[in-house]
SEGUTOR-635525 format. One line per field, with one value per residue (C-alpha): residue number from 1; residue in one letter; chain; z, y, x. Coordinates in nm, 2 decimals. Example, Ala and Ser with C-alpha at 12.3 -4.5 7.8 and 13.67 -1.06 7.14 Angstrom:
REM SEGUTOR-635525
n = [1|2]
res = [a|s]
chain = [A|A]
pz = [0.78|0.71]
py = [-0.45|-0.11]
px = [1.23|1.37]
END
This chain:
REM SEGUTOR-635525
n = [1|2|3|4|5|6|7|8|9|10|11|12|13|14|15|16|17|18|19|20|21|22|23|24|25|26|27|28|29|30|31|32|33|34|35|36|37|38|39|40|41|42|43|44|45|46|47|48|49|50|51|52|53|54|55|56|57|58|59|60|61|62|63|64|65|66|67|68|69|70|71|72|73|74|75|76|77|78|79|80|81|82|83|84|85|86|87|88|89|90|91|92|93|94|95|96|97|98|99|100|101|102|103|104|105|106|107|108|109|110|111|112|113|114|115|116|117|118|119|120|121|122|123|124|125|126|127|128|129|130|131|132|133|134|135|136|137|138|139|140|141|142|143|144|145|146|147|148|149|150|151|152|153|154|155|156|157]
res = [x|x|x|x|x|x|x|x|x|x|x|x|x|x|x|x|x|x|x|x|x|x|x|x|x|x|x|x|x|x|x|x|x|x|x|x|x|x|x|x|x|x|x|x|x|x|x|x|x|x|x|x|x|x|x|x|x|x|x|x|x|x|x|x|x|x|x|x|x|x|x|x|x|x|x|x|x|x|x|x|x|x|x|x|x|x|x|x|x|x|x|x|x|x|x|x|x|x|x|x|x|x|x|x|x|x|x|x|x|x|x|x|x|x|x|x|x|x|x|x|x|x|x|x|x|x|x|x|x|x|x|x|x|x|x|x|x|x|x|x|x|x|x|x|x|x|x|x|x|x|x|x|x|x|x|x|x]
chain = [A|A|A|A|A|A|A|A|A|A|A|A|A|A|A|A|A|A|A|A|A|A|A|A|A|A|A|A|A|A|A|A|A|A|A|A|A|A|A|A|A|A|A|A|A|A|A|A|A|A|A|A|A|A|A|A|A|A|A|A|A|A|A|A|A|A|A|A|A|A|A|A|A|A|A|A|A|A|A|A|A|A|A|A|A|A|A|A|A|A|A|A|A|A|A|A|A|A|A|A|A|A|A|A|A|A|A|A|A|A|A|A|A|A|A|A|A|A|A|A|A|A|A|A|A|A|A|A|A|A|A|A|A|A|A|A|A|A|A|A|A|A|A|A|A|A|A|A|A|A|A|A|A|A|A|A|A]
pz = [0.00|0.07|-0.29|-0.44|-0.26|-0.38|-0.75|-0.74|-0.91|-0.77|-0.97|-0.80|-1.08|-1.07|-1.32|-1.45|-1.82|-1.82|-1.63|-1.88|-2.18|-2.07|-1.98|-2.31|-2.50|-2.31|-2.38|-2.75|-2.75|-2.58|-2.83|-3.12|-2.98|-2.92|-3.27|-3.42|-3.22|-3.33|-3.69|-3.67|-3.52|-3.79|-4.06|-3.92|-3.91|-4.28|-4.36|-4.19|-4.39|-4.71|-4.63|-4.57|-4.90|-5.09|-4.95|-5.06|-5.41|-5.45|-5.34|-5.60|-5.87|-5.78|-5.81|-6.15|-6.27|-6.15|-6.33|-6.64|-6.65|-6.78|-7.07|-7.14|-7.15|-7.41|-7.63|-7.62|-7.46|-7.13|-7.09|-7.09|-6.86|-6.62|-6.63|-6.54|-6.25|-6.13|-6.14|-5.95|-5.68|-5.66|-5.62|-5.35|-5.16|-5.18|-5.05|-4.76|-4.67|-4.69|-4.45|-4.20|-4.17|-3.95|-4.11|-3.94|-4.08|-4.43|-4.39|-4.27|-4.57|-4.81|-4.65|-4.68|-5.04|-5.12|-4.95|-5.14|-5.48|-5.50|-5.88|-5.89|-5.62|-5.82|-6.14|-5.96|-5.81|-6.15|-6.31|-6.04|-6.06|-6.44|-6.41|-6.14|-6.35|-6.65|-6.44|-6.30|-6.64|-6.79|-6.50|-6.56|-6.93|-6.88|-6.65|-6.91|-7.18|-6.97|-7.06|-6.78|-6.58|-6.55|-6.77|-7.06|-7.04|-7.42|-7.48|-7.86|-7.99]
py = [0.00|0.23|0.16|0.28|0.61|0.67|0.62|0.91|1.23|1.58|1.59|1.28|1.03|0.72|0.69|1.05|0.97|0.97|1.29|1.47|1.40|1.63|1.90|1.87|1.87|2.17|2.35|2.27|2.40|2.71|2.77|2.71|2.96|3.22|3.17|3.20|3.52|3.67|3.58|3.74|4.06|4.08|4.02|4.29|4.53|4.45|4.50|4.84|4.94|4.82|5.01|5.33|5.28|5.21|5.52|5.73|5.58|5.64|6.00|6.05|5.88|6.11|6.41|6.29|6.23|6.58|6.74|6.54|6.66|7.00|6.85|6.62|6.93|7.09|6.79|6.59|6.80|6.92|6.62|6.38|6.61|6.59|6.21|6.24|6.48|6.23|5.95|6.15|6.23|5.86|5.76|6.03|5.92|5.55|5.65|5.84|5.55|5.31|5.53|5.56|5.18|4.94|4.64|4.41|4.60|4.57|4.20|4.16|4.37|4.15|3.83|3.97|4.06|3.71|3.55|3.78|3.75|3.46|3.46|3.83|3.76|3.47|3.68|3.97|3.75|3.59|3.94|4.06|3.75|3.79|4.16|4.08|3.79|4.02|4.29|4.04|3.89|4.24|4.32|4.00|4.06|4.42|4.29|4.04|4.31|4.54|4.53|4.40|4.65|4.38|4.42|4.18|3.88|3.92|3.97|4.01|4.29]
px = [0.00|0.29|0.42|0.10|0.12|0.47|0.38|0.12|0.20|0.13|-0.19|-0.32|-0.28|-0.07|0.21|0.19|0.13|-0.25|-0.26|-0.03|-0.26|-0.54|-0.29|-0.11|-0.44|-0.56|-0.23|-0.26|-0.62|-0.51|-0.23|-0.47|-0.72|-0.44|-0.31|-0.66|-0.72|-0.39|-0.46|-0.80|-0.66|-0.39|-0.65|-0.86|-0.57|-0.49|-0.86|-0.86|-0.55|-0.71|-1.03|-0.83|-0.64|-0.95|-1.12|-0.82|-0.81|-1.19|-1.15|-0.88|-1.09|-1.38|-1.16|-1.03|-1.39|-1.49|-1.20|-1.26|-1.63|-1.52|-1.33|-1.63|-1.85|-1.63|-1.57|-1.88|-2.15|-2.29|-2.52|-2.23|-2.03|-2.32|-2.29|-1.93|-2.02|-2.29|-2.04|-1.79|-2.05|-2.15|-1.79|-1.73|-2.05|-1.94|-1.59|-1.75|-1.97|-1.68|-1.47|-1.75|-1.82|-1.63|-1.47|-1.71|-2.01|-1.86|-1.81|-2.17|-2.30|-2.10|-2.24|-2.60|-2.53|-2.41|-2.71|-2.95|-2.78|-2.54|-2.53|-2.43|-2.17|-2.02|-2.02|-1.85|-1.59|-1.52|-1.49|-1.26|-1.05|-1.02|-0.92|-0.66|-0.52|-0.49|-0.31|-0.07|0.00|0.05|0.29|0.49|0.50|0.62|0.90|1.01|1.03|1.25|1.62|1.84|2.05|2.32|2.62|2.63|2.87|2.92|3.29|3.27|3.49]
END
Protein backbone atom coordinates (compact mmCIF):
# COMPACT_ATOMS: atom_id res chain seq x y z
CA UNK A 1 0.00 0.00 0.00
CA UNK A 2 2.89 2.32 0.67
CA UNK A 3 4.17 1.56 -2.86
CA UNK A 4 0.96 2.84 -4.44
CA UNK A 5 1.18 6.15 -2.65
CA UNK A 6 4.75 6.71 -3.82
CA UNK A 7 3.75 6.24 -7.50
CA UNK A 8 1.22 9.06 -7.40
CA UNK A 9 2.05 12.30 -9.14
CA UNK A 10 1.32 15.77 -7.75
CA UNK A 11 -1.93 15.92 -9.74
CA UNK A 12 -3.15 12.78 -7.98
CA UNK A 13 -2.84 10.25 -10.81
CA UNK A 14 -0.72 7.18 -10.72
CA UNK A 15 2.13 6.90 -13.23
CA UNK A 16 1.88 10.49 -14.53
CA UNK A 17 1.32 9.66 -18.21
CA UNK A 18 -2.49 9.67 -18.25
CA UNK A 19 -2.62 12.91 -16.28
CA UNK A 20 -0.32 14.66 -18.76
CA UNK A 21 -2.57 13.97 -21.77
CA UNK A 22 -5.40 16.27 -20.69
CA UNK A 23 -2.91 18.98 -19.77
CA UNK A 24 -1.13 18.67 -23.12
CA UNK A 25 -4.45 18.65 -24.97
CA UNK A 26 -5.62 21.74 -23.12
CA UNK A 27 -2.32 23.50 -23.78
CA UNK A 28 -2.64 22.67 -27.48
CA UNK A 29 -6.23 23.96 -27.55
CA UNK A 30 -5.15 27.14 -25.78
CA UNK A 31 -2.33 27.68 -28.31
CA UNK A 32 -4.69 27.12 -31.25
CA UNK A 33 -7.20 29.59 -29.83
CA UNK A 34 -4.45 32.16 -29.22
CA UNK A 35 -3.11 31.66 -32.75
CA UNK A 36 -6.60 32.03 -34.24
CA UNK A 37 -7.23 35.20 -32.23
CA UNK A 38 -3.87 36.67 -33.27
CA UNK A 39 -4.55 35.81 -36.91
CA UNK A 40 -7.99 37.40 -36.68
CA UNK A 41 -6.56 40.58 -35.21
CA UNK A 42 -3.87 40.78 -37.92
CA UNK A 43 -6.46 40.18 -40.64
CA UNK A 44 -8.63 42.91 -39.15
CA UNK A 45 -5.66 45.29 -39.15
CA UNK A 46 -4.91 44.51 -42.79
CA UNK A 47 -8.58 45.00 -43.65
CA UNK A 48 -8.60 48.40 -41.92
CA UNK A 49 -5.49 49.39 -43.87
CA UNK A 50 -7.08 48.19 -47.11
CA UNK A 51 -10.28 50.08 -46.33
CA UNK A 52 -8.29 53.26 -45.75
CA UNK A 53 -6.36 52.84 -48.98
CA UNK A 54 -9.52 52.07 -50.94
CA UNK A 55 -11.16 55.20 -49.55
CA UNK A 56 -8.19 57.32 -50.57
CA UNK A 57 -8.12 55.79 -54.05
CA UNK A 58 -11.86 56.37 -54.46
CA UNK A 59 -11.45 60.00 -53.39
CA UNK A 60 -8.76 60.46 -56.02
CA UNK A 61 -10.94 58.78 -58.65
CA UNK A 62 -13.84 61.07 -57.78
CA UNK A 63 -11.55 64.09 -58.08
CA UNK A 64 -10.30 62.91 -61.48
CA UNK A 65 -13.87 62.34 -62.71
CA UNK A 66 -14.90 65.79 -61.49
CA UNK A 67 -11.96 67.41 -63.28
CA UNK A 68 -12.64 65.40 -66.45
CA UNK A 69 -16.27 66.56 -66.50
CA UNK A 70 -15.24 70.01 -67.79
CA UNK A 71 -13.31 68.47 -70.66
CA UNK A 72 -16.25 66.21 -71.45
CA UNK A 73 -18.52 69.29 -71.50
CA UNK A 74 -16.32 70.94 -74.11
CA UNK A 75 -15.66 67.94 -76.33
CA UNK A 76 -18.84 65.87 -76.16
CA UNK A 77 -21.53 68.03 -74.62
CA UNK A 78 -22.87 69.21 -71.29
CA UNK A 79 -25.21 66.24 -70.91
CA UNK A 80 -22.25 63.83 -70.89
CA UNK A 81 -20.29 66.14 -68.61
CA UNK A 82 -23.20 65.94 -66.19
CA UNK A 83 -22.94 62.12 -66.32
CA UNK A 84 -19.28 62.43 -65.35
CA UNK A 85 -20.17 64.76 -62.46
CA UNK A 86 -22.88 62.34 -61.31
CA UNK A 87 -20.40 59.48 -61.44
CA UNK A 88 -17.89 61.55 -59.45
CA UNK A 89 -20.54 62.31 -56.81
CA UNK A 90 -21.51 58.63 -56.59
CA UNK A 91 -17.88 57.57 -56.17
CA UNK A 92 -17.32 60.26 -53.51
CA UNK A 93 -20.47 59.18 -51.63
CA UNK A 94 -19.38 55.55 -51.75
CA UNK A 95 -15.93 56.52 -50.48
CA UNK A 96 -17.46 58.42 -47.57
CA UNK A 97 -19.74 55.51 -46.68
CA UNK A 98 -16.81 53.11 -46.85
CA UNK A 99 -14.70 55.26 -44.54
CA UNK A 100 -17.51 55.58 -41.99
CA UNK A 101 -18.19 51.83 -41.73
CA UNK A 102 -16.31 49.42 -39.52
CA UNK A 103 -14.68 46.39 -41.14
CA UNK A 104 -17.12 44.06 -39.37
CA UNK A 105 -20.06 46.00 -40.84
CA UNK A 106 -18.58 45.74 -44.34
CA UNK A 107 -18.12 41.99 -43.92
CA UNK A 108 -21.71 41.64 -42.70
CA UNK A 109 -22.96 43.66 -45.69
CA UNK A 110 -20.98 41.46 -48.06
CA UNK A 111 -22.44 38.31 -46.46
CA UNK A 112 -25.96 39.66 -46.80
CA UNK A 113 -25.33 40.58 -50.44
CA UNK A 114 -24.07 37.08 -51.20
CA UNK A 115 -27.11 35.54 -49.48
CA UNK A 116 -29.51 37.77 -51.43
CA UNK A 117 -27.78 37.54 -54.82
CA UNK A 118 -25.41 34.58 -55.02
CA UNK A 119 -25.30 34.61 -58.82
CA UNK A 120 -24.30 38.28 -58.92
CA UNK A 121 -21.68 37.65 -56.21
CA UNK A 122 -20.17 34.75 -58.16
CA UNK A 123 -20.16 36.78 -61.37
CA UNK A 124 -18.54 39.72 -59.60
CA UNK A 125 -15.90 37.47 -58.06
CA UNK A 126 -15.17 35.93 -61.46
CA UNK A 127 -14.88 39.36 -63.10
CA UNK A 128 -12.58 40.65 -60.36
CA UNK A 129 -10.47 37.50 -60.65
CA UNK A 130 -10.23 37.94 -64.41
CA UNK A 131 -9.17 41.58 -64.08
CA UNK A 132 -6.59 40.75 -61.41
CA UNK A 133 -5.19 37.91 -63.51
CA UNK A 134 -4.86 40.25 -66.50
CA UNK A 135 -3.13 42.89 -64.37
CA UNK A 136 -0.67 40.37 -62.96
CA UNK A 137 -0.01 38.93 -66.41
CA UNK A 138 0.52 42.41 -67.86
CA UNK A 139 2.92 43.24 -65.03
CA UNK A 140 4.89 40.05 -65.57
CA UNK A 141 4.99 40.59 -69.33
CA UNK A 142 6.20 44.16 -68.76
CA UNK A 143 9.01 42.95 -66.52
CA UNK A 144 10.10 40.37 -69.09
CA UNK A 145 10.32 43.05 -71.80
CA UNK A 146 12.54 45.38 -69.73
CA UNK A 147 16.21 45.32 -70.61
CA UNK A 148 18.35 44.05 -67.79
CA UNK A 149 20.53 46.47 -65.84
CA UNK A 150 23.21 43.81 -65.52
CA UNK A 151 26.23 44.21 -67.75
CA UNK A 152 26.35 41.82 -70.62
CA UNK A 153 28.69 38.84 -70.44
CA UNK A 154 29.21 39.19 -74.17
CA UNK A 155 32.94 39.74 -74.79
CA UNK A 156 32.75 40.06 -78.56
CA UNK A 157 34.87 42.88 -79.87
